[in-house]
C-alpha positions in Angstrom: 13.1 -35.8 -5.5 12.8 -38.8 -3.2 9.1 -39.3 -2.3 9.9 -39.8 1.4 11.8 -36.5 1.5 9.1 -34.7 -0.4 6.4 -36.0 1.9 8.4 -34.9 5.0 8.9 -31.5 3.5 5.2 -31.3 2.8 4.3 -32.3 6.4 6.6 -29.8 7.9 5.3 -27.1 5.4 1.7 -27.8 6.4 2.6 -27.6 10.1 4.3 -24.2 9.5 1.3 -23.0 7.5 -1.0 -23.9 10.4 1.3 -22.2 12.9 1.6 -19.1 10.7 -2.2 -18.9 10.3 -2.8 -19.3 14.0 -0.2 -16.6 14.7 -1.7 -14.1 12.2 -5.2 -14.7 13.6 -3.9 -13.9 17.1 -2.1 -10.8 16.0 -4.8 -9.5 13.7 -7.4 -10.1 16.4 -5.6 -7.6 18.6 -4.9 -4.9 16.1 -6.8 -2.8 13.6 -5.1 -3.4 10.2 -4.0 0.3 10.2 -2.9 0.3 6.6 -6.1 -1.2 5.4 -8.2 1.2 7.5 -6.8 4.2 5.8 -7.9 2.9 2.4 -11.4 2.0 3.7 -12.0 5.5 5.2 -10.5 7.2 2.2 -13.1 5.5 -0.1 -15.8 6.6 2.3 -14.5 10.1 2.4 -14.3 10.3 -1.4 -17.9 8.9 -1.7 -19.1 11.9 0.4 -17.2 14.4 -1.7 -14.1 15.0 0.5 -10.6 14.8 -0.7 -9.2 11.6 0.9 -5.6 12.7 0.5 -6.0 15.9 2.6 -9.0 15.0 4.8 -8.5 15.6 8.5 -11.1 14.2 10.9 -12.6 16.1 13.8 -15.5 15.3 16.1 -18.0 16.9 13.7 -17.5 13.9 11.4 -18.8 10.4 11.9 -16.4 7.8 13.2 -16.8 5.8 10.0 -14.5 8.5 8.4 -11.8 8.3 11.0 -8.3 6.8 10.5 -7.0 6.6 14.1 -3.4 6.2 12.9 -3.5 9.5 10.9 -1.2 12.2 12.1 -3.1 15.4 12.8 0.1 17.5 12.4 0.8 16.3 8.8 -0.8 17.9 5.8 -1.7 14.7 4.0 -3.5 11.7 5.2 -1.9 8.2 5.2 -3.7 7.4 2.0 -0.7 6.9 -0.4 -2.4 4.5 -2.8 -3.5 5.8 -6.3 -7.1 6.7 -7.1 -7.4 3.3 -8.9 -7.1 1.6 -5.5 -9.5 4.2 -4.0 -12.1 3.4 -6.7 -11.9 -0.3 -6.1 -12.4 0.2 -2.3 -15.3 2.5 -3.0 -17.3 -0.5 -4.3 -17.3 -2.0 -0.7 -17.0 1.2 1.3 -20.5 1.0 2.9 -19.8 -2.4 4.5 -19.0 -2.5 8.2 -15.3 -2.2 8.8 -15.2 -5.4 10.8 -16.6 -7.3 7.7 -14.0 -5.6 5.4 -11.2 -6.4 7.8 -12.2 -10.1 8.0 -12.6 -10.3 4.3 -9.2 -8.8 3.7 -7.6 -11.2 6.1 -9.1 -14.2 4.4 -8.3 -13.0 0.9 -4.7 -12.3 1.8 -4.2 -15.9 2.8 -6.1 -17.2 -0.2 -3.9 -15.0 -2.5 -0.7 -16.5 -0.8 -1.9 -20.0 -1.5 -2.9 -19.1 -5.1 0.5 -17.6 -5.9 2.3 -20.6 -4.4 0.1 -23.1 -6.2 0.2 -21.4 -9.5 4.0 -20.9 -9.6 4.5 -24.4 -8.4 2.3 -25.7 -11.1 3.9 -23.7 -13.8 7.4 -24.7 -12.7 6.3 -28.3 -12.3 7.6 -28.3 -8.8 6.7 -31.2 -6.4 4.0 -30.4 -3.8 6.2 -31.1 -0.8 8.8 -28.4 -1.5 6.1 -25.9 -2.5 4.3 -26.4 0.9 7.6 -26.2 2.7 8.6 -22.9 1.2 5.1 -21.5 1.6 5.1 -22.6 5.3 8.4 -20.9 6.0 7.2 -17.7 4.4 3.8 -17.8 6.3 5.7 -18.0 9.6 8.0 -15.1 8.7 7.7 -11.7 10.2 7.5 -10.3 6.7 4.2 -12.1 6.0 2.9 -11.6 9.5 3.6 -7.9 9.2 1.9 -7.8 5.8 -1.3 -9.5 7.1 -1.5 -7.5 10.4 -1.1 -4.2 8.7 -3.8 -5.1 6.2 -1.5 -4.6 3.2 -2.5 -5.8 -0.3 0.7 -6.8 -1.9 -0.4 -10.4 -2.0 -3.2 -9.4 -4.5 -0.7 -7.5 -6.6 1.7 -10.5 -6.5 -1.2 -12.7 -7.7 -2.0 -10.4 -10.6 1.7 -10.1 -11.5 2.1 -13.9 -11.3 -0.9 -14.4 -13.7 0.6 -11.7 -16.0 3.8 -13.7 -16.2 2.3 -17.1 -16.2 -1.2 -16.6 -17.6 -3.6 -19.6 -17.7 -4.1 -18.9 -21.4 -1.9 -16.8 -23.7 -5.0 -14.7 -24.6 -5.3 -13.5 -21.0 -1.8 -12.1 -20.9 -2.9 -8.6 -21.9 -5.7 -8.5 -19.3 -3.6 -9.5 -16.4 -0.9 -7.1 -17.4 -3.4 -4.3 -17.6 -4.9 -5.2 -14.2 -1.5 -5.2 -12.6 -0.6 -1.8 -13.9 -4.0 -0.5 -13.0 -3.3 -1.0 -9.3 0.5 -0.4 -9.4 2.0 1.5 -12.4 5.4 0.1 -11.6 4.2 -3.3 -12.6 4.5 -2.1 -16.2 7.7 -4.3 -16.1 5.3 -7.2 -16.8 5.2 -6.1 -20.5 8.5 -7.8 -20.9 6.5 -11.1 -20.7 4.9 -10.0 -23.9 8.1 -10.6 -25.9 7.5 -14.3 -25.4 4.5 -14.0 -27.7 4.6 -14.3 -31.5 3.3 -10.7 -31.8 4.4 -8.8 -28.7 3.4 -5.4 -30.0 -0.2 -6.6 -30.4 -0.3 -8.0 -26.9 1.1 -4.7 -25.5 -1.4 -2.6 -27.5 -4.4 -4.8 -26.3 -3.2 -4.5 -22.8 -3.0 -0.7 -23.1 -6.5 -0.6 -24.5 -7.8 -2.7 -21.6 -6.0 -0.5 -19.2 -7.6 2.6 -20.8 -11.1 1.0 -20.4 -10.4 0.2 -16.7 -9.3 3.8 -16.1 -12.5 5.4 -17.5 -14.7 5.0 -14.3 -11.7 6.1 -12.2 -11.1 9.3 -14.2 -14.9 10.0 -14.3 -15.3 9.6 -10.5 -12.1 11.3 -9.3 -10.9 14.8 -10.5 -7.4 15.6 -11.5 -6.7 17.2 -8.1 -6.9 13.7 -6.5 -4.2 12.5 -8.7 -2.0 15.5 -8.0 -2.6 15.1 -4.3 -1.8 11.4 -4.5 1.6 12.1 -6.0 2.3 14.9 -3.5 1.1 12.7 -0.6 3.3 9.7 -1.6 6.3 12.1 -1.9 5.6 13.9 1.4 5.2 10.7 3.4 8.3 9.2 1.9 10.3 12.3 3.1 8.5 12.3 6.4 9.2 8.7 7.2 12.9 9.1 6.4 13.4 12.0 8.7 12.9 15.1 6.5 10.7 17.9 7.7 7.1 17.3 6.8 4.5 19.9 5.8 2.3 20.4 8.8 -1.1 21.9 9.7 -1.9 23.4 13.1 -2.2 20.7 15.8 -5.7 19.8 16.8 -7.1 20.4 20.3 -9.1 17.2 20.4 -8.3 13.5 21.0 -9.4 10.6 18.7 -12.0 8.2 20.1 -10.5 5.2 21.9 -12.8 2.7 20.1 -13.9 4.0 16.7 -17.0 2.3 15.4 -17.0 0.4 18.7 -13.7 -1.4 18.0 -11.0 -0.8 20.6 -8.4 -2.6 18.5 -8.7 -0.2 15.6 -6.0 2.3 16.8 -3.7 -0.6 17.8 -0.8 -1.8 15.6 1.8 -4.5 16.1 5.0 -2.8 17.3 8.0 -4.0 15.4 10.4 -1.6 17.1 10.9 0.7 14.1 8.7 3.3 12.4 7.8 3.5 8.7 7.0 1.0 6.0 7.7 -2.7 5.9 10.8 -2.1 3.7 12.0 0.6 6.1 11.5 -1.9 9.0 13.5 -4.7 7.5 16.2 -2.3 6.2 16.6 -1.0 9.8 16.7 -4.6 11.1 
């Protein structure tokens, strides 16, 4: 590509990235990262012996266990991530929510840059176009929605990128196992193994690593958590697409306006449609 054009694309890309970062700081500063909050409190609940998939807060519990976006009339909580994610969050559960929220915001952006940089490097793409594409994406509602909600797909995308384009062939199995650990559907990454001289060996090593990663999760969380995870994910899917949900009696109390002293925590960016990010863009 012409160096002048590449430089121009890079300049525009950096400008977009700065604007996207400023926009996400503004939005995240006014909202509570509602999807991130439910994972944080779920880990805290589990650490205290409560089932995070069915836990329903009431004023007898501390505000550190409250997810303000949880629906009191629905049987399950909004925790629809597997126990593997729950276990990872439990490592940081005792940190103040404000610190975890800030850390998640920063790491989301770093993961975006890492994915763009690594894919660009692997494809031998020029820096200008890489910055331009990254800038456009960072300004998009898709990315802003992701950051504001406190979602973690950027981390999964980074793991999947490293599973497909590992820094060293010997690390293929590890990154495949790590990807599947957090999202079983990322098992599709095993097709990358067929580029190896001995794909069966790579897959078996990955399965062994995955088994080791699962040990502390299986030790800490009982089978009932896994069953409730599948039931919760299924129930929320039906609930969000209009099917009747399983309900419990409606509570007679109101949630605190500023849990843990943070008035932004119950607030979420209104995109005009309910449900998940995929549901949102499908409706749009």
